[in-house]
N, C-alpha and C positions, 0 to 999 in steps of 0.2 A: 669344520668344513673341509680341512685338509684331508682328514681321514675319510670323509665321505667321498671326495673326488678320487682319492687313491683307490678306494674300493671299487669305484666306478670304472677306472682304467683297467683294473685287474679283473673286472667282471665278477665282483663279489657282492653279496648282499642285495638288498632292495631298499627303495626309498618311498616314503609316504608323500602325499600331495603337498603337505605343508613344508617339506624339505626342498621342494623343487624351486630353483631360482634360475634367472637368466643372467649371464655375464656379458659385460660390455666394457669398452675402454680401449686403451692403446698402451703398449709397452709396459712400463712399471706402474701405470695408472689404472690397471685393470680393476674393475669394481664389480661387486655383486649387487644386482638389482632384483627385488622380488618380482616374480612373474605375476601378471595380471590375469592369467588364465589358469585357474586351478586344474591340476592334473596334466598340464602340458609338459612335454619332455624338457629336461634341463639342457641348455645349449649355451654356447659362447658365440657372440656376434663379433666377427672379425672386423677390426677398424683399421684405417690407413696406418701403415708402419708396423703392424703386428707381424711377428714371426712365430713359428712353432717353438723356437728356443725361448722366447719371452713368455708365451702362453704356458709352457711347461714350468718355467721358473715360478710363475704366479700361482699355478694350481697345484704343483707337486713339490715346490720348494727346491728343485734341483733341475737346472736347464739341461743337464746331460741325459735326462729321461725322455727327451723329445723323440728319439727313435721308437720308444714304446707307444707314444701317442700316435706317431705316424704309422706304425705297423698295424694298428687296429683301424686305421683310416686309409687303407691301401688304395682307395679310389683317388686319393691325392697323389697323382703320378709323380709330381716333383715337390719335395718338401719345402723348396725355396719359393714356391709360387702359391700363395694363398691370397685371396682377394677380399677387399672391403665389401661387406654385404653378405659374405658367406656366413652361414651359421653351422658350427660344429655341434651337432646334436648328440647328446648322450642319453640313451634310454636304458634305465636300470632293468636288470633281469630279476627273475624269481626262481624258485625251485622248479616251476612248471615251464616258464618261458625264459630262454637264455637272453643275455643282454645283446643289444644291437646298437650300432652307431651309424648316423647318416649325416650327409652334408646337404644343407638347403641354401638356396639363394633366391633373391627376388629379381635378379638380373635376367631380363628376357624370359622369365618364366622357367628358367632352367633348373633342374634338380637332379640329384644323383641318388639312386636307390640306396637304401641302407645296407650295411654289412651285417649279416646275421651270424652268430656264433653257435655252433652245434657242439654238444658234448660228445667226446670220443673216449673210448676206453684206453687207458695208458698201458703200453706194452712194456714188459721187462726188457732191460738191456740198455745200451748207451743212449744218450740224448741225441737222436739223429732226426733231422728234418731236411727238406729240399732234396729228397732222393728220387723224386719223380723225373720223368723224361719230358723235356720241353721241345715241342716241334721246332723244326728248322726256322730260324729267324735271322734277321740281319743285325750284326753287331758292329759298332763303330768305335775305333780306338785311334784317335788322331794325335798320338804322342809316341815318343820312343826315347830310349836311353842310348847314349853313344859317347864313347871317349872322343875327345877332340881330334886326336890323331887318326881316328877311323871315320870321321865325318866327311862325307862327300859334299862339297859346296862348289857349284858351278859359277855363281855370281850373286848378285843381289838386285832387288827391285829398286832401281836407282831413281826413276821418275815415273810420272803418270800424266795422262792427258786430263784427268779429272781435277777439279779445283778443290775437292774434298781431301781432308787428311786421312780419312778412312776409305779404303777401297773395297769393292765387292764385285759380285758377278757381273760380267759383261764390260767392266772397265778395261780400258787399254793401258797397259803398263810397258815401261821400257826397262829391260833387264840388261845390266852391264855384265859382260862375260869376257874371259880372257881370249877365247877362240870362237868367234861366231860361226866360222865355217864348219864347226863340229856339229852344228844343229841344222835340222831341216824343217821346212814348214809342216806343221801338224804334230811336231814333237810335243809330248806332255811332260811338264815339269812340276815338282812340288815346291810349295813355299812354306817355310817353317821359321820359327824363332826359338831362342833359348828361354826357358822359363825358370829353370833352377840349376844352380851350379853344384858340382861335386856331390853327387848323390852317393851316400855311404850306406852300408848295411847297418840297420838299427842296433844289432847286437855285436857284430864283428866290425868294429870301426875301421880296421885296416883294409877291409874289403870295399873297393871303390867300383862304381858302375858308370862313371863319367857324368855328363850333364843331361838334364831332361829337356827335350825339345818338343814343341807342339806344332803339328802340321795345321796351318791356318787356311790353306787353299791350294788350288791346282791351276796351272797356266797351260795355254795352248799357243805354240809359236806360230805366228802368221807372217813374219817378215824379219829380215836381218839387214842392218845398215851400220857400217863402221864397226864400232865396239858394242853395239846394242842389238838386242833382239826385241822386236815388237811382239807382244803377246796379249791375249785377252784372258781375263779371269774366267776360267771355265767353271769353277766351283769354289765357293768360299764357305769354310766351316765357322769362321768368325771374320771380323774385319782384318784386311791386310794393310800393312803400313810400308811406306818407303823405308828402305833399309833392311827389310826382311830378307833372309837368306833364300837362295834358290838352289835346288839340287835335283837328283833323279826322281822320277815318279815313284811314289811310295803308296801302294794300296793301303787304305785304312779301314776298309769294310770287308767283312767276311760273313758268309751265311753258314750257320752251323746248327746242328741238333745238339741239345745239351742233355746229357744223361748223368747218372750217378757216377762219382769218382771210382776209378779202378786202380789197381797197382798198390805199391807200398812206398810212397814218398811223403816227406814232410818238409816244410820250409817256413818262410815268412814273407809278408808283404814288405817291400823295401821302400816303395815310393808310390805316390798317387799323382794323377794329372792335375787335379784341381788345386789351386793355391788358396782357396777360401778357407775360413776358419772351421766350417762344418766338416764333419768326417765323411768318409766314403760311404756311398749308398748305392742302391740299384742303378745300373747303367753306367757307373763311372769306370774309367780306365785306371788300373793299378799295375804295379810291376812286382814280380816275385823273384826270389833268389834261386830259382831252379830253371835250367835251360836245356839246350840240346844235349850237352854233355851228361845230363842226368836222365836222358831218355824222354824228356818232355816233347810233345808234339802238339801242333795246332788241333784244337778240339778236345784236348784233355781237360778234365775238370778237377777242382779241389774243393773240399769243405773248408770254410773258415770257422775256426773253433775259438772258444773263449774259456778261460779257467779263472774266473773271478766273480766275486760278489760285488756288485756295483756300488753298494753302500760301504762295505768294509775295505775292499781292495781298490781304493781310488788311485793309487800310484802305480801299482804293477800287479800282474796276474799272480795267482798262487799255483805254482807247478804241482802241488800235491793234490789239487782238485781234479776230478775227472773232466775231460773235455766235453764241451757242449756246443753243438753246431749252431752258429748264428748267421751263416751265409754260405753262398756257393759262388765260384767264379769259373769262367771258361777261358782257356788260353787261345788267343787270336794271332799272336806273332811270337816267334821263338828266336832267341840269339844263343850264343854258345853257353853262357853262364847265367842268363836271366831270361825272362819271358814277359810279354805284355798280355794282360788279361782284362776281362770285363766282368764286373760284379753282376750276376744274373738274379740272385736272391739275397735278401738281407732282412733279418728280424730286428736288427739294431745297428747302430753306427759301427763302421769297421775302420779302425785306426791303422796307421803305418806301424809295422811291428807285429801285426796280428798273425797268429799261428795258422798255417794251412796244412791239411793232411789229405791223403787219398783213402785212408782206411781208418775206421773208428773201431777201437777195441772194446 
C-alpha cells in the first residue's frame, strides 16, 4: 500500500477498482477502510487533530514529504488549516487520462474543483520553474531585523482601558513615553515585540544581524496627558500586549509585480518570521544576507534552489549536484547588509540556510 500511495503522489501508474480504499482516522491512528462504492476515487477523510505532517507520515512514511502533498493540492491555501470533514481525494491516472486531485467536503455543500495535471514536454537545460510574471499584488512583511543599538523605541504600551489581556483594533491604550510633547494628535506609531535574539548567518556564524522583531499593530495618537499618550489601535496584525514596544511608523505592506530574477547575485536565507516547527512556505516573510550594499532593491526577485536528494541528503545539501529551483521570493524591504523578502512561489518547504540565486547556469 505504501508503494501504491507513493505512485499516486508522484502521478505514476493506475489502480484497479479492487485497490481503491478510503482512509480515515486521526494522527497516528490513521486506518485504511475498504470503500463501499466500487470504482469510487481513493480519498482520505480529515479528522479532528489531523495535519498534513501526520497524514504524510502515515501514507509516505516520512513527514518531511508534506510539501509534496501540499504542492499537488494547491487549492489548500494554508497548509496549517485543513478541516474535519474534508476529503482529500486521489484519482489515479492512466496513459490516456492524467491524474487529478480534488478536495471535497460535506460542510454547507462546499466543494473545490479538482486539480488536473497535463503532460508537458521537458526542455533541455537547468531545472527552472517560477519564471513567469505575477501581476502586481499586495505583500505583507510584518517583521524586521535590527541590532539593539539601532532600534528606535519611543516607549511602550503601558496600560489599556480594555479588561482583556489581548488588545486589538479600536481598543484604547496608554503609551508611556519620555517626551509626550514630541507627538501630535493624529501621529501614527508602530507596535512591535522581539521574537528572536541574536540572529546569525547560518554558514558564517560570526556574521550577526541583531534581533528579530515582529510588528503587531499600528496606533493613532488622540491625546497626551502627563507622561502618557492616549492612542487607539488603528490596525492589528495579531493581538497586542501590555509591555509591547512602540516606535516610528513602519510600513509593512508593498504592492509589487513579481518577475523572473535578473542580475548575478547569490546568497542564503538567514532567518524566517514564523517560529513554528513547520518550514517556510508561500506567503511567509524571510530574511536574506544580501542588501543595499550588494545592489539589492525593493522588487528584486531571487530563485530559491536546492541541491539535495531528500532521501539520501537528509543532513546537508550536496554542492556537487546541479541547482534545482524550488521557490521564488521578492524583496519588500532593504537594509545595508540584509533584506526582507516574501516567498511568492514554493514547490516544497524552504528552510533557513536555503541557497538563493538570480541566475541559473
